[in-house]
N, C-alpha and C positions, 0 to 999 in steps of 0.2 A: 502493499499500499504505500501510495505516496502523500503526505501531508503539507499543503501549499499552505503561508500564512504570511496576511501581509501588513498585519497589525490595527491599530489603532486610529493610525495619525488622519487626519480628518480630508490630506488630499487623497484624490485616486488614483490606484495603481492599478491600470488597466492594463498598458505594458508586459508585464508579467503575467495576469491573470490570461489576457488575451494569448499569447506564449504558448501556456501549458494547456488550454482550453485547444487550441492548434494541432498540437504534438498531439492530445487524445485523440484528435478526428482522422488526424491521419495515421494513428498506428503507432507513433515512435515511441507514444508512451504505452505501454499493454497493461500497465497495472491498475489497479482500483484505485483514483484521486477524490481527494478532500481539500478544498481550496475558503480558508475566510477573508473573504471578501472587501472587509473593514469599507470603505467609506469609496470603495471604484461603482464605475458605473456598468462597467463592462458584465455582463452575466452571463457566466457559462454555462454552455450550451451540450458541455460531453462528460464536465466531473459534476461531481456533485458538491454543493457549495453552500454554504451560511453568510448573512453580513459578520456577525457578530456571534461569538462564545464565549463560553465563560471559561474560567481558567482550569477547572476540572475538565471539560471536554478537552481545552486542550493541550491538556497533561496526557491525555489519555489516547488520542488522535497521536501525539510524539511518540509514547509507550510504542504504541501498534503498528507506527511507520519503518517501514525498511530505508525510506528517502526523505527528508525534513527539503521542503525548498520556504527559505523566508527571506525578508526584507534583510534592511543591515541593522536592525534595529539590536544593540551590545545582550540587554534581559532576554530576548529570544532566542536569537545563536548562541548564548551561553547555556538555557537552557536547555538547548538539542546537546550541547557538546556535554554536559553534568551528566545525561541520559546516554553516553558514550556514542554518540551519531557523529558523525563528521556533517553537518548542516552543507546546503549550497544555497550560499548569499547571495540574493542581486538585492544590490544597494537600492534604494532611491535615489534619483537623481534629480539635482535641479533643472535642469536643460530640458526633460521633459515634464515641468511643472508636479515634479511627485512630492517634490520637498522644498523646503526652502534655505537650500546649499545641501553642500555636498557631504558634508561629514558622514554619512553613514556608508559611502565609497572611500574616504579617508582611514577610518577607523578600521572598516573589513579588511582593508587591504594591508594595515600594519599588524592586524592580528593574523592574518593571512602568514605574513614572509618573517613575523618572529615566530609564530607558534604554528603553524600547519595545519591547523585544525579544525579548519573551516576551507571551502572551497569556494573565493569568488567570480564573480558572472558579473562583468560590466558590461558586455554587450549579447543583448536579449537573442541574439540566431545562436549564439553559443550554446544557450544551455540544451541545446537535444544532444549534444554530446558529453552531458555528466548522464547519462542514464544507465551503466555502463556502472553497478556497485561495488567493481574491484578501485574504482577509481576512489572512491570517496568513502570506505570504509578503510582505517588502520586496521591491516592484521598484525602488526608487529607486536599489538599491547591489545589487552584483555580490556583495560581504561583509558580512553581517551582521554577521558576526564583530567584523570591522576595524572596523566603524560603533561594537559596544558597546566593545572594548578601549578606544576612542579617548574615549571618554565616561566611562569606568573611566578612565580616565589620569588626565584632567582633572579628576573628581571627589575624588581621592585627592589631588591636588595642590593644590587648592583648602581641603582639611582641613590638610595641612600648612606651609602657608604663615605 
């Protein structure tokens, strides 16, 4: 199962939702897909969806998902990491009217470069390249969360020395 979440920011994130819906329609995605669409105006035709879900529903979808695709909100993608998942992060971008600036893109790129715990997709047409689980599952560790926390601790310690 694939879980997609765009968060609750008031600007639409139609770019991501349309692409996932297109990939499902064209059979590139064959798994069941559930999308939390937030305040987006596009309504998926080929995926199950709901605008807003409760925290417990989100936890349930994240636990059940083989693949999690999320916006660049740190709390969301770190929640996926805490569950031992390596999320595909598609940051909202200012140039598409998805956010007020590019802080999601900048932060996600830093996390990806420093820790390797997320996959960042900046160009939406590249999303279709990431549906091979081998690309997003860290086979070398039973806990991606432990590895992330260890690297984050080292980074913080190096800054406070």
